[in-house]
N, C-alpha and C positions, 0 to 999 in steps of 0.2 A: 969872875971868869966863867964860873958854872952858869950864872944867869945869862951871860952873853951866849954861851953854847946852847942853852935851852931855847933862847929866843931865835937863834939861827935855825935850830932843828924844827922849832914850831913854824917858822916862816917857810922852810923847805917843805915841811909836811903840808902846809896850806896850799903852796903852789902845786904840789903833786895832786892834792885833792881837786883843785880847780881844773888841772889839766885832764884828770880822769873824767871829771864831770863834763868838760867840754867835748872830750872824745865820745862820751856816751850820748851827748846831745847830737853831735854830728852823725853818729851811727844811727840814732833813732830817726833823724831827718832823712838820711839816705834810705833807710828801710821804708819810710812813708812814701818817698818819691818813687822808689822802685815798685811799691805796691800800686800806686796810682797809675804808673806807666803800664803795668801788667793788666790792670782793670780796663784801661782805655783800649789796649790792644785786643783784649778779649771781646769787648763790646763791638769794636770795629769788625771783628771776624764774624760775629754771629747776628748782628742786627741792622747794620746800616745799608747793606747792598740790596737793591731791588732787582729781583730776577725777572726779566722780561718774559711774558708768556709767549708761546709760539702760536702760530695761526691755528694749528690743529686743536689747541686747547681753549680757543675763544669762541663764544656763541653769540649770535645776534638774538637779543631778547625782543620779540616783536612789541612795538608801541612803548618801549621802555629805553633800550639802548644796547650796549655791548657789555656782556658779563655784568659786573657790579656797577658799571658806570651808567647812570640814568639821566636822560635829558631833563632839565628843569630842577634837578635835585643835586646831582654830583657837582663838584667844583674842580677847578684847575688842579688844586692840590691832590684831590682824589685820583685824577687821571695820572699824574706824575708818580704817585705812590703805587698805583696799580701797574702801570706800563713802563715806568722808569724814565730816564732822561730822553728828551725828544728835541726835534727841530721845532723852534717856536718863532713866530713873528707876529707883529702887531699891524693891523690894517684898518682902514676906514670903511665902515659899512653903512650905506645909506639907510635911512629909516623909512618905513612904509607910511608913517604918520606925517601929514603935511606940515605940522607945527615944528617938528624937529628935523634937523638936517641929517642926523645919524649919530654914530658913536664909534669909538675904536673897539675892535674885537681882537682877541688873542687866538691865533691859530696854532694848534699843537698837532704836529704831523709825525706819523710812524710809517714811513715809506715801505719798510720791510714787512709790515702787516697790511698795508693798503688802507689804513684808517686815519682819518683826520677829525679832530675835535675842535669845534668853534665855541669859545667861551666869551661871555660878555658880562656887563654889570647887571645884577638882578634888578628888575623893574626900572632900569635906567639910572639907578643911584650911582653917583660918581665913585664913591669910596666903598661900595659894597663888594663882597667877595665875588670872584669871577665864577659864574655858573655855566655849566655845559648847556648850550642852547641847541646845538645841532651836531650830529655825527654823520660823517660822509664815508661811505665804503666804496672805494674806487675799483676799477677794472682789474687791478693786480691782486686784489684780496682773495683769500681762500676761505674766509670765515663763513659760517652757515647758520641758518635758523635751526631750531630743534628738529624740524622736519626735513632738513637738508637743502633748503633753498638759499641762494646767494647769487654771486656773479655767475652768469652763464645759464641761469634758470630760464625756462621758457614761459610763455604766456599761460599755458595749461598748468605748469608747476605752481605758479603764483596764485592762480585762481583756485586751485585745489586746496592750498593752505589758507588763503585769506578770503576767499569768496569772490563773487562778481563785483565789479566796480566800474567806474567810468574809464574808458580807454581813450586817452587824449593824444592827439598829434598836432604839431604846430611848428611853424617856421619863425625864427627870430632873426634879427639883423646879422648875427654872427654864426648861428647854428640852427639845426633842426632837431626836434626831439619827439620821441614817443614815450609815454609813461603811463603806468598804473598807479593811482593814488588812493590811499586809505587814510581815514582819520578815526580816532577813537579816544574816549575818555579812559585812561588806563587805571589800574588799581590804586595808583597814588593820586587819583583825581586830577591828573594833568592831561589836557587835551593835546594829543600827540598825532603827528602826521608821518606817514611812511610813503616815500616815492620810490618806485622801481623804474629805472629809466634806461632808454637806449638813445644814443645821440644820432638818430637818423629817423626818417619817416618810413615806417614799415607796417605791414598788416600783422594781425595777431599770429598768423602761422610762422612769420619770420622773426617775431619779437624775441629778443634775448637780453636779459638784464646786464647792463654794463656799469651801472652806478646805483647805489642805494642811499637814500637820505632818511634819517630819523630826526625829527625836530618837533619843537612845540611853539 
């Protein structure tokens, strides 16, 4: 009889130990899950959101690009990390070489800043990362060079900062254009072109920048 009681007590004790152990395991798992949730929430608060810069904080870097984004060096990822989410689309761009018809390019637009980035495959490689080939600053933009030139600048303003250059005027099937063009080997050893354009034929006294292109 005593042996049976002892066995029952032993069995009860073992069940109690197992239950306590199971409760401890569940408690530990709950604590781990809670800790992971808190860590995820904290990381989301401090590191994932990209704050878009305002136009007043962006600078045109002559013969290089816009702020830290450089033509020929920066990638699509760099643009999105710097300026945040954007309107993007893919379009076909004819190639200037007669052997190739062209390639698809990705256009990343920030209408609120008046800036568009054109990215394509480096050296025409199909699976290479998308590199910024051209930056277009349109008539709505308020960003400036370090000397204060941008949309709305006059012929004299541009000449003062960049020097004398060819003053070109021409008519095309769909539009007329006047522009000042500069080219230079920049510090990164990339041959870069800057166009200051007005979409009409005017003399130098009436010239006013309506569009800026930086490309290589």
